[in-house]
N, C-alpha and C positions, 0 to 999 in steps of 0.2 A: 399338383392337380387335380384337377375337377373331378368329383364322383355325382356319381347318379342323384346323391342328397343333393349337395350344392347346386346342379343344375335343377332339382324339382325346386330349390329353394328359390332361388333366382326367377325361376320362372313364374311361381307364386307371387313375389313381393312386385315383376312386373306386369302383373295382371292388377294387382291390387293400386299398384301406381296408374296405370292408365283406369280405373275405376275413379281414384281419387280424380284423377283429371277431369273426367267425363262428367261428373258430379260438380265439380267447380266450377266449369263452362257451362251446364244447367244452371246454377244457383246465379250466375253472371246473367244469363238470356230472361234467369226470372225477375232480377234485378232490373233491367232493360223495360221489361212488359209494366213490371209495378210503375218504376218513372213514367212511362207511355199514358196508364192510366192513368197516373196521376195530374201528369199534364192535361191528359184531356178534360179531365176532372174541374181542373181550376180554373181552363180556358173556359167550358160550362158554364159557371158559376160568374166567373168575372163577364161573359157576354150575357150573362144574365142580369147583372148588376147594373149593365151599362144600357139595355136596352131598357130597362124598368126607368133609370134615371132617364135615358132619353126621351121618355115616350112623355114622364111628368115635365118636360122643360116648356117652357111658355118663350122665353128669349132665343131669338138665333145665337145671341151671341155666346151664351151658356152652352148650346150644342156644341157651336166650335170648343170653344173651354174644354169641353168632355172629351171630343174626338182627339184633341192636341194631348190632352193628359193620356188617355189611351194607347195612341200611336208613340209617345214617346215612354212609356212603359213598354213596350214591345222590344225593342232590342236588349234590354237588359234581363228579361223573360227568355229569350231566346238564345242570350250569350249563359244563363245561371245552366238552361236544359243542355245545353251542347258541353260544359264542363260535366255535369253527371255521365252524360254519355261519354264523354272520354275517359272519365275515370274507371269506369266499368269495361272500354275498351282495352284502356293500359292493364287494369289490373290480369282481365284474361289474355293477354299477348305474353304478359311476364310469367306466369304457370305453364303455358303453353310453351315458352323457351325453359323454362325451367324444367320441365319434363325433358322436353328434347334432350338436353343439354346431358341429364343424369342418364339418361337411356343411352344413349351413343356413347358415354365415360361407361357406363357397363357393357356393353358391348365390346368396347375394345378394350377391356380389362380381360374378359371373359375368353378373348380369341389371342390375345397377348400368350395368357394361362395354357391356352391349348396347345399353342404352336410350341412354347417352348417345351412344354408334356412330350408334343411329337418330336422334335428336334433333338431332345436329351436321349428316346428313344428308338432313333433312326438308325439301320446297322449300317455297318460300314462299307462303304462304297455306294452310299445313298446322297454323296453331295449335292447332284446336280437336281435331284429331288428336294431338295432342303434349302436350296437356293429359289428351287421355284416356288416351294410352301412362303417361304418367306417376302418373296417378290409377289403374292398374292396378296400376303398381308398385309403389307404396305398400299398395295390397294385399295386396300378394304377401307384400311384407317384414312386415306384420302376420301374415299366415297363416305365414311360416317361424319368426316369435318366437313366435307362441301354440302351433305343433308342438314348437318347442325346448322352451318351459315345461310342455305338455303332455308329451313325453317324461321331462322331469326329477322333474315329480310322478308318473307311471307307476313309476317305477323306483325312485322314493321309496317309493311304496306298498307295490309287489314285496318290497322289503326289508323294510318293515314287517310285511308278513302273512306273508313267513317268520319273522321273529322269532314274533312272536305267535304263529304255529303250533306253532314249536318252544317256547317257553316254556309254551304251554296244556299238549304232549306232558311236560313235565318234570316 
């Protein structure tokens, strides 16, 4: 049977886990901002170089070659950027999924322990109440599993949306 100390320890662990996840997601957001800033800086530098080169070109054929060179490099740069964004999004979604799975698993175990203790201590003649409690536990377990599946689906869709958005921009 769970005692007050166990419940307190479980709650502390849950809070610590939630803050670990929050910090990790913040780190992912920070990595995305850093990536975007680096991409903007690189684009600015390359644009400056191309503009200075274009300004010094005397032959139109050289200008066409410069434009072609810049245009050919753009898809690979966009694909590289997309791979970095996808890696960040995938990492974040994996961490969220792991957190949800761990949290729901712990909650299911606690609930099962509480129900077992309650059933063992149930007075004679309370079979209907015990059956009701067991039914409620089964429904709660199903709800936990549904929440876990929904979280997995939501994180998968979020990653897909980020990738689709980036591909559309590329």
